[in-house]
N, CA, C and O atoms as a CHARMM CRD file, in Angstrom:
* protein
*
  260
    1    1 MET  N      0.37200  -1.27300   0.22000 PROA 1      0.00000
    2    1 MET  CA    -0.25900   0.07500   0.12000 PROA 1      0.00000
    3    1 MET  C      0.82100   1.33800   0.38800 PROA 1      0.00000
    4    1 MET  O      1.51900   1.52800   1.38300 PROA 1      0.00000
    5    2 ASN  N      0.69300   2.31000  -1.11600 PROA 2      0.00000
    6    2 ASN  CA     1.42900   3.35100  -1.30100 PROA 2      0.00000
    7    2 ASN  C      0.92300   3.91700  -0.47300 PROA 2      0.00000
    8    2 ASN  O      0.00400   3.30100   0.06700 PROA 2      0.00000
    9    3 ASN  N      1.28700   5.61700   0.16800 PROA 3      0.00000
   10    3 ASN  CA     1.38300   6.77200   0.88900 PROA 3      0.00000
   11    3 ASN  C      0.37500   7.52600   0.58200 PROA 3      0.00000
   12    3 ASN  O      0.04500   8.37500   1.41100 PROA 3      0.00000
   13    4 LYS  N     -0.10800   7.45600  -0.23300 PROA 4      0.00000
   14    4 LYS  CA    -0.98900   8.26500  -1.05600 PROA 4      0.00000
   15    4 LYS  C     -2.31300   8.03600  -0.48200 PROA 4      0.00000
   16    4 LYS  O     -2.98900   8.83900   0.16300 PROA 4      0.00000
   17    5 GLN  N     -2.60500   6.77700  -0.81700 PROA 5      0.00000
   18    5 GLN  CA    -3.56800   5.51800  -0.48000 PROA 5      0.00000
   19    5 GLN  C     -3.68800   5.88500   1.08200 PROA 5      0.00000
   20    5 GLN  O     -4.75800   6.14900   1.63000 PROA 5      0.00000
   21    6 ASN  N     -2.57400   5.86500   1.64900 PROA 6      0.00000
   22    6 ASN  CA    -2.87800   5.96000   3.45800 PROA 6      0.00000
   23    6 ASN  C     -2.94300   7.21900   3.80300 PROA 6      0.00000
   24    6 ASN  O     -3.30200   7.38400   4.96900 PROA 6      0.00000
   25    7 ASP  N     -2.69200   8.29800   3.11800 PROA 7      0.00000
   26    7 ASP  CA    -3.28000   9.63800   3.56100 PROA 7      0.00000
   27    7 ASP  C     -4.22800   9.76900   2.99700 PROA 7      0.00000
   28    7 ASP  O     -4.96800  10.68100   3.36500 PROA 7      0.00000
   29    8 LYS  N     -4.72600   8.72600   1.58900 PROA 8      0.00000
   30    8 LYS  CA    -6.37100   9.62600   1.35300 PROA 8      0.00000
   31    8 LYS  C     -7.62300   9.05300   2.99400 PROA 8      0.00000
   32    8 LYS  O     -8.55100   9.73000   3.43600 PROA 8      0.00000
   33    9 TYR  N     -7.14200   7.60200   3.53300 PROA 9      0.00000
   34    9 TYR  CA    -7.41200   7.54300   5.10000 PROA 9      0.00000
   35    9 TYR  C     -7.52600   8.55900   6.30300 PROA 9      0.00000
   36    9 TYR  O     -8.23900   8.68200   7.29900 PROA 9      0.00000
   37   10 LYS  N     -6.52700   9.19000   5.74900 PROA 10     0.00000
   38   10 LYS  CA    -6.39800   9.75600   7.12500 PROA 10     0.00000
   39   10 LYS  C     -6.78700  11.00300   6.95700 PROA 10     0.00000
   40   10 LYS  O     -7.13400  11.63500   7.95500 PROA 10     0.00000
   41   11 GLU  N     -6.81500  11.67900   5.53200 PROA 11     0.00000
   42   11 GLU  CA    -7.74500  12.82200   5.96800 PROA 11     0.00000
   43   11 GLU  C     -9.47300  12.24400   6.15500 PROA 11     0.00000
   44   11 GLU  O    -10.31000  12.49300   7.02200 PROA 11     0.00000
   45   12 LEU  N     -9.51100  11.52700   5.12700 PROA 12     0.00000
   46   12 LEU  CA   -10.70400  10.95600   5.63400 PROA 12     0.00000
   47   12 LEU  C    -11.78300  10.89800   7.52400 PROA 12     0.00000
   48   12 LEU  O    -12.86500  11.08000   8.08100 PROA 12     0.00000
   49   13 LEU  N     -9.79800  10.34100   7.74500 PROA 13     0.00000
   50   13 LEU  CA   -10.41200  10.64900   9.70900 PROA 13     0.00000
   51   13 LEU  C    -10.75200  11.76600  10.07200 PROA 13     0.00000
   52   13 LEU  O    -11.63100  12.25200  10.78300 PROA 13     0.00000
   53   14 ILE  N     -9.51300  12.27100   9.18000 PROA 14     0.00000
   54   14 ILE  CA    -8.85600  14.09200   9.90300 PROA 14     0.00000
   55   14 ILE  C    -10.58100  14.95200   9.67400 PROA 14     0.00000
   56   14 ILE  O    -11.06000  15.51800  10.65700 PROA 14     0.00000
   57   15 LYS  N    -11.42500  14.95200   8.21400 PROA 15     0.00000
   58   15 LYS  CA   -12.13900  15.75900   8.06200 PROA 15     0.00000
   59   15 LYS  C    -13.38200  14.75700   8.91800 PROA 15     0.00000
   60   15 LYS  O    -14.19600  15.61000   9.27400 PROA 15     0.00000
   61   16 ALA  N    -13.83900  13.55500   9.34400 PROA 16     0.00000
   62   16 ALA  CA   -14.67100  13.15700  10.22900 PROA 16     0.00000
   63   16 ALA  C    -14.55600  13.06600  11.61100 PROA 16     0.00000
   64   16 ALA  O    -15.41500  12.81100  12.45500 PROA 16     0.00000
   65   17 THR  N    -13.44000  13.29500  11.71500 PROA 17     0.00000
   66   17 THR  CA   -12.88300  13.66600  13.28600 PROA 17     0.00000
   67   17 THR  C    -14.30700  15.07600  13.68100 PROA 17     0.00000
   68   17 THR  O    -15.45600  15.11300  14.12300 PROA 17     0.00000
   69   18 GLN  N    -13.13300  16.13000  13.10700 PROA 18     0.00000
   70   18 GLN  CA   -13.99000  17.62600  13.43600 PROA 18     0.00000
   71   18 GLN  C    -15.19700  17.45200  12.94400 PROA 18     0.00000
   72   18 GLN  O    -16.04100  17.70600  13.80400 PROA 18     0.00000
   73   19 ASP  N    -15.78700  17.03100  11.62900 PROA 19     0.00000
   74   19 ASP  CA   -17.19200  17.10700  11.79400 PROA 19     0.00000
   75   19 ASP  C    -18.11000  17.03500  13.14400 PROA 19     0.00000
   76   19 ASP  O    -18.88200  17.84000  13.66400 PROA 19     0.00000
   77   20 LEU  N    -17.46000  15.01700  13.66200 PROA 20     0.00000
   78   20 LEU  CA   -18.13400  15.13100  14.96000 PROA 20     0.00000
   79   20 LEU  C    -17.66400  16.06100  16.42100 PROA 20     0.00000
   80   20 LEU  O    -18.33500  16.35700  17.41000 PROA 20     0.00000
   81   21 LYS  N    -16.48500  16.30600  16.13300 PROA 21     0.00000
   82   21 LYS  CA   -16.60600  17.33200  17.84200 PROA 21     0.00000
   83   21 LYS  C    -16.90400  18.55900  17.06800 PROA 21     0.00000
   84   21 LYS  O    -16.53600  19.43200  17.85400 PROA 21     0.00000
   85   22 ASP  N    -17.45200  19.31300  15.75300 PROA 22     0.00000
   86   22 ASP  CA   -18.09400  20.47400  15.39500 PROA 22     0.00000
   87   22 ASP  C    -19.47300  19.85000  15.90000 PROA 22     0.00000
   88   22 ASP  O    -20.17100  20.80200  16.25000 PROA 22     0.00000
   89   23 CYS  N    -19.93100  19.04500  16.02400 PROA 23     0.00000
   90   23 CYS  CA   -21.48500  18.59500  15.66200 PROA 23     0.00000
   91   23 CYS  C    -21.75200  18.60200  18.02000 PROA 23     0.00000
   92   23 CYS  O    -22.72000  18.77600  18.76000 PROA 23     0.00000
   93   24 GLN  N    -20.71300  18.39700  18.17300 PROA 24     0.00000
   94   24 GLN  CA   -21.02800  18.19400  19.51400 PROA 24     0.00000
   95   24 GLN  C    -20.66100  19.03900  20.45500 PROA 24     0.00000
   96   24 GLN  O    -21.01000  19.10100  21.63400 PROA 24     0.00000
   97   25 LYS  N    -19.77900  19.81900  19.71700 PROA 25     0.00000
   98   25 LYS  CA   -19.58800  21.41000  20.21200 PROA 25     0.00000
   99   25 LYS  C    -21.49900  22.69700  19.99600 PROA 25     0.00000
  100   25 LYS  O    -21.84800  23.77200  20.48400 PROA 25     0.00000
  101   26 ASN  N    -22.11400  21.73900  19.06700 PROA 26     0.00000
  102   26 ASN  CA   -23.12200  22.76100  18.49900 PROA 26     0.00000
  103   26 ASN  C    -24.11100  22.07700  19.48100 PROA 26     0.00000
  104   26 ASN  O    -24.68100  22.78400  20.31100 PROA 26     0.00000
  105   27 LEU  N    -24.28600  21.08700  19.44800 PROA 27     0.00000
  106   27 LEU  CA   -25.81300  20.61400  20.20400 PROA 27     0.00000
  107   27 LEU  C    -24.93700  20.62300  21.80100 PROA 27     0.00000
  108   27 LEU  O    -25.33600  19.89200  22.70700 PROA 27     0.00000
  109   28 GLN  N    -23.76600  21.50500  21.97800 PROA 28     0.00000
  110   28 GLN  CA   -23.20100  21.28300  23.88600 PROA 28     0.00000
  111   28 GLN  C    -23.00800  19.87000  24.52900 PROA 28     0.00000
  112   28 GLN  O    -22.87200  19.92200  25.75100 PROA 28     0.00000
  113   29 LEU  N    -22.97000  18.69900  24.01200 PROA 29     0.00000
  114   29 LEU  CA   -22.05600  17.64600  24.37100 PROA 29     0.00000
  115   29 LEU  C    -20.97100  16.99000  24.29700 PROA 29     0.00000
  116   29 LEU  O    -20.18800  17.02600  23.34800 PROA 29     0.00000
  117   30 GLN  N    -20.82200  16.13900  25.62800 PROA 30     0.00000
  118   30 GLN  CA   -19.16300  15.96700  25.65300 PROA 30     0.00000
  119   30 GLN  C    -19.13400  14.59600  24.67400 PROA 30     0.00000
  120   30 GLN  O    -18.03000  14.06400  24.55900 PROA 30     0.00000
  121   31 SER  N    -19.93000  14.16900  24.17300 PROA 31     0.00000
  122   31 SER  CA   -19.88000  13.03300  23.70500 PROA 31     0.00000
  123   31 SER  C    -21.03900  12.68800  23.27400 PROA 31     0.00000
  124   31 SER  O    -22.00900  13.12300  23.89400 PROA 31     0.00000
  125   32 CYS  N    -21.24200  11.89000  22.20000 PROA 32     0.00000
  126   32 CYS  CA   -22.25300  11.55800  21.22800 PROA 32     0.00000
  127   32 CYS  C    -22.94200  10.44700  22.25900 PROA 32     0.00000
  128   32 CYS  O    -24.14300  10.55300  22.00800 PROA 32     0.00000
  129   33 PHE  N    -22.80200   9.53600  23.19000 PROA 33     0.00000
  130   33 PHE  CA   -23.52000   8.85900  24.10700 PROA 33     0.00000
  131   33 PHE  C    -24.78100  10.18900  24.76700 PROA 33     0.00000
  132   33 PHE  O    -25.90300   9.97700  25.22800 PROA 33     0.00000
  133   34 ASP  N    -24.33600  11.01700  24.65000 PROA 34     0.00000
  134   34 ASP  CA   -25.91100  11.90900  25.20100 PROA 34     0.00000
  135   34 ASP  C    -26.78100  12.32000  24.43100 PROA 34     0.00000
  136   34 ASP  O    -27.84200  12.76800  24.86700 PROA 34     0.00000
  137   35 CYS  N    -26.57900  12.27000  23.48000 PROA 35     0.00000
  138   35 CYS  CA   -27.06600  12.49900  22.36100 PROA 35     0.00000
  139   35 CYS  C    -28.73400  11.77400  21.98800 PROA 35     0.00000
  140   35 CYS  O    -28.94500  10.58600  22.23200 PROA 35     0.00000
  141   36 GLU  N    -29.45900  12.38300  21.57900 PROA 36     0.00000
  142   36 GLU  CA   -30.98800  11.14300  21.61500 PROA 36     0.00000
  143   36 GLU  C    -30.64000  11.12300  19.85400 PROA 36     0.00000
  144   36 GLU  O    -31.54800  10.45100  19.36500 PROA 36     0.00000
  145   37 LYS  N    -29.87300  11.50300  18.94700 PROA 37     0.00000
  146   37 LYS  CA   -29.68000  10.38400  17.84300 PROA 37     0.00000
  147   37 LYS  C    -28.51600   9.43100  17.90900 PROA 37     0.00000
  148   37 LYS  O    -28.32100   8.66700  16.96300 PROA 37     0.00000
  149   38 LEU  N    -28.05400   9.42800  18.52900 PROA 38     0.00000
  150   38 LEU  CA   -27.09200   8.37100  18.99700 PROA 38     0.00000
  151   38 LEU  C    -26.98600   7.14900  17.87500 PROA 38     0.00000
  152   38 LEU  O    -26.02500   6.89400  17.14900 PROA 38     0.00000
  153   39 PHE  N    -27.96600   6.63300  17.93700 PROA 39     0.00000
  154   39 PHE  CA   -27.96700   4.84600  16.89200 PROA 39     0.00000
  155   39 PHE  C    -28.51900   5.51200  15.38500 PROA 39     0.00000
  156   39 PHE  O    -28.60000   4.66300  14.49800 PROA 39     0.00000
  157   40 ASP  N    -28.88800   6.84900  15.00400 PROA 40     0.00000
  158   40 ASP  CA   -29.56700   7.19100  13.69600 PROA 40     0.00000
  159   40 ASP  C    -29.00100   8.45000  13.08300 PROA 40     0.00000
  160   40 ASP  O    -29.62100   9.10500  12.24500 PROA 40     0.00000
  161   41 CYS  N    -27.57000   8.82300  13.61900 PROA 41     0.00000
  162   41 CYS  CA   -26.57400  10.28500  13.53200 PROA 41     0.00000
  163   41 CYS  C    -25.58800   9.65700  12.10500 PROA 41     0.00000
  164   41 CYS  O    -24.75200   8.79900  12.38700 PROA 41     0.00000
  165   42 GLU  N    -25.66000   9.91900  11.21700 PROA 42     0.00000
  166   42 GLU  CA   -25.04000  10.25600  10.11400 PROA 42     0.00000
  167   42 GLU  C    -23.86300  10.99100   9.80300 PROA 42     0.00000
  168   42 GLU  O    -23.46400  11.05900   8.64100 PROA 42     0.00000
  169   43 ILE  N    -23.07600  11.73600  11.07000 PROA 43     0.00000
  170   43 ILE  CA   -22.07800  12.44400  10.87300 PROA 43     0.00000
  171   43 ILE  C    -21.69700  11.24000  11.80600 PROA 43     0.00000
  172   43 ILE  O    -20.70200  10.66800  11.36100 PROA 43     0.00000
  173   44 ARG  N    -22.19200  10.66300  12.99500 PROA 44     0.00000
  174   44 ARG  CA   -21.33300   9.46300  13.64500 PROA 44     0.00000
  175   44 ARG  C    -20.92700   8.24800  12.52100 PROA 44     0.00000
  176   44 ARG  O    -19.95000   7.73100  11.98100 PROA 44     0.00000
  177   45 LYS  N    -22.28200   8.18900  12.57200 PROA 45     0.00000
  178   45 LYS  CA   -21.94300   6.32400  11.31900 PROA 45     0.00000
  179   45 LYS  C    -20.80700   7.09400  10.33400 PROA 45     0.00000
  180   45 LYS  O    -20.13700   6.25700   9.72800 PROA 45     0.00000
  181   46 LYS  N    -20.39300   8.63000   9.99800 PROA 46     0.00000
  182   46 LYS  CA   -19.23300   8.09600   8.79100 PROA 46     0.00000
  183   46 LYS  C    -18.49100   8.82700   9.90700 PROA 46     0.00000
  184   46 LYS  O    -18.28700   9.92900   9.39900 PROA 46     0.00000
  185   47 TYR  N    -18.08800   8.84500  10.85500 PROA 47     0.00000
  186   47 TYR  CA   -16.69800   9.30600  11.65200 PROA 47     0.00000
  187   47 TYR  C    -16.30500   7.54000  12.29900 PROA 47     0.00000
  188   47 TYR  O    -15.15900   7.09600  12.35300 PROA 47     0.00000
  189   48 VAL  N    -17.10700   7.04700  12.57500 PROA 48     0.00000
  190   48 VAL  CA   -16.88200   5.47700  12.88400 PROA 48     0.00000
  191   48 VAL  C    -16.49800   4.56200  11.71600 PROA 48     0.00000
  192   48 VAL  O    -16.02300   3.46600  12.01400 PROA 48     0.00000
  193   49 ASP  N    -16.63200   4.84700  10.54300 PROA 49     0.00000
  194   49 ASP  CA   -16.57200   4.01100   9.19000 PROA 49     0.00000
  195   49 ASP  C    -15.61800   4.90900   9.15100 PROA 49     0.00000
  196   49 ASP  O    -15.30600   4.37000   8.08900 PROA 49     0.00000
  197   50 ALA  N    -14.72200   5.88600   9.28700 PROA 50     0.00000
  198   50 ALA  CA   -13.53000   6.67300   9.01800 PROA 50     0.00000
  199   50 ALA  C    -12.69000   5.95200   9.54900 PROA 50     0.00000
  200   50 ALA  O    -11.73300   5.60400   8.85700 PROA 50     0.00000
  201   51 VAL  N    -12.80500   5.39300  11.28300 PROA 51     0.00000
  202   51 VAL  CA   -11.95500   5.31300  11.54000 PROA 51     0.00000
  203   51 VAL  C    -11.67300   3.75800  11.74400 PROA 51     0.00000
  204   51 VAL  O    -10.56200   3.35500  12.09100 PROA 51     0.00000
  205   52 TYR  N    -12.84600   2.83900  11.48200 PROA 52     0.00000
  206   52 TYR  CA   -12.34200   1.50900  11.03900 PROA 52     0.00000
  207   52 TYR  C    -11.45900   1.19300   9.05400 PROA 52     0.00000
  208   52 TYR  O    -10.67000   0.35900   8.61000 PROA 52     0.00000
  209   53 ASN  N    -12.03400   2.12700   8.59000 PROA 53     0.00000
  210   53 ASN  CA   -11.42200   2.44900   7.12700 PROA 53     0.00000
  211   53 ASN  C     -9.59500   2.91200   7.18200 PROA 53     0.00000
  212   53 ASN  O     -8.64100   2.62400   6.45900 PROA 53     0.00000
  213   54 SER  N     -9.73600   3.66100   8.29100 PROA 54     0.00000
  214   54 SER  CA    -8.01700   3.78700   8.71500 PROA 54     0.00000
  215   54 SER  C     -7.40300   3.38000   9.34700 PROA 54     0.00000
  216   54 SER  O     -6.24300   3.71800   9.57900 PROA 54     0.00000
  217   55 MET  N     -8.29000   2.14000  10.02200 PROA 55     0.00000
  218   55 MET  CA    -7.77700   1.09200  10.94300 PROA 55     0.00000
  219   55 MET  C     -6.90800  -0.16900   9.69700 PROA 55     0.00000
  220   55 MET  O     -5.72000  -0.48700   9.64400 PROA 55     0.00000
  221   56 SER  N     -7.79100  -0.51500   9.05400 PROA 56     0.00000
  222   56 SER  CA    -7.86700  -1.44600   7.88300 PROA 56     0.00000
  223   56 SER  C     -7.17400  -1.39300   6.78000 PROA 56     0.00000
  224   56 SER  O     -6.54600  -2.23600   6.14000 PROA 56     0.00000
  225   57 LYS  N     -7.52700   0.52700   6.55500 PROA 57     0.00000
  226   57 LYS  CA    -6.62700   0.81600   5.26300 PROA 57     0.00000
  227   57 LYS  C     -7.13200   0.26000   4.07400 PROA 57     0.00000
  228   57 LYS  O     -6.48900  -0.33900   3.21200 PROA 57     0.00000
  229   58 GLY  N     -8.93400   0.63000   4.11100 PROA 58     0.00000
  230   58 GLY  CA    -9.30800  -0.08200   2.96900 PROA 58     0.00000
  231   58 GLY  C     -9.81000  -1.73100   3.14300 PROA 58     0.00000
  232   58 GLY  O    -10.83000  -2.05200   2.53300 PROA 58     0.00000
  233   59 GLN  N     -9.23800  -2.57100   3.80700 PROA 59     0.00000
  234   59 GLN  CA    -9.48400  -3.84800   3.34000 PROA 59     0.00000
  235   59 GLN  C    -10.67300  -4.57600   4.22200 PROA 59     0.00000
  236   59 GLN  O    -10.74300  -4.56100   5.45100 PROA 59     0.00000
  237   60 SER  N    -11.27400  -4.99500   3.62700 PROA 60     0.00000
  238   60 SER  CA   -12.05400  -6.16300   4.83700 PROA 60     0.00000
  239   60 SER  C    -10.91300  -6.97600   5.57300 PROA 60     0.00000
  240   60 SER  O     -9.79200  -7.23300   5.13500 PROA 60     0.00000
  241   61 GLY  N    -11.43100  -7.30100   6.72200 PROA 61     0.00000
  242   61 GLY  CA   -11.23300  -8.59700   7.70900 PROA 61     0.00000
  243   61 GLY  C     -9.95000  -7.97200   8.63300 PROA 61     0.00000
  244   61 GLY  O    -10.35600  -7.42600   9.65900 PROA 61     0.00000
  245   62 GLY  N     -8.83400  -7.95700   8.50000 PROA 62     0.00000
  246   62 GLY  CA    -7.34900  -7.65300   9.74200 PROA 62     0.00000
  247   62 GLY  C     -7.82400  -5.97600  10.08500 PROA 62     0.00000
  248   62 GLY  O     -8.89400  -5.40000   9.88800 PROA 62     0.00000
  249   63 PHE  N     -6.65100  -5.54500  10.62400 PROA 63     0.00000
  250   63 PHE  CA    -5.97600  -3.88300  10.78400 PROA 63     0.00000
  251   63 PHE  C     -4.39100  -4.46500  10.75300 PROA 63     0.00000
  252   63 PHE  O     -4.20000  -5.64900  11.03100 PROA 63     0.00000
  253   64 GLU  N     -3.53500  -3.79400  10.48600 PROA 64     0.00000
  254   64 GLU  CA    -2.46800  -3.46700  10.56000 PROA 64     0.00000
  255   64 GLU  C     -2.49200  -2.34800  12.33600 PROA 64     0.00000
  256   64 GLU  O     -3.16800  -1.40900  12.75800 PROA 64     0.00000
  257   65 PHE  N     -1.54000  -3.03900  12.76500 PROA 65     0.00000
  258   65 PHE  CA    -1.33700  -2.16900  14.06600 PROA 65     0.00000
  259   65 PHE  C      0.18000  -2.01400  13.79900 PROA 65     0.00000
  260   65 PHE  O      0.88100  -1.36900  14.57800 PROA 65     0.00000
């Protein structure tokens, strides 16, 4: 896997993290667990997907540590 591919996942994770933090700040929450939309939130879903993809580098099945 090349660095450009790795950078793509890192950039997506950074953006998803910032979007999540902005949402929490706007709603004055410390955590998504305090939000009534916890299980229906697209922002949180994109963040979780970005975390998974950054760990797995887009591959299904294991992680690179």
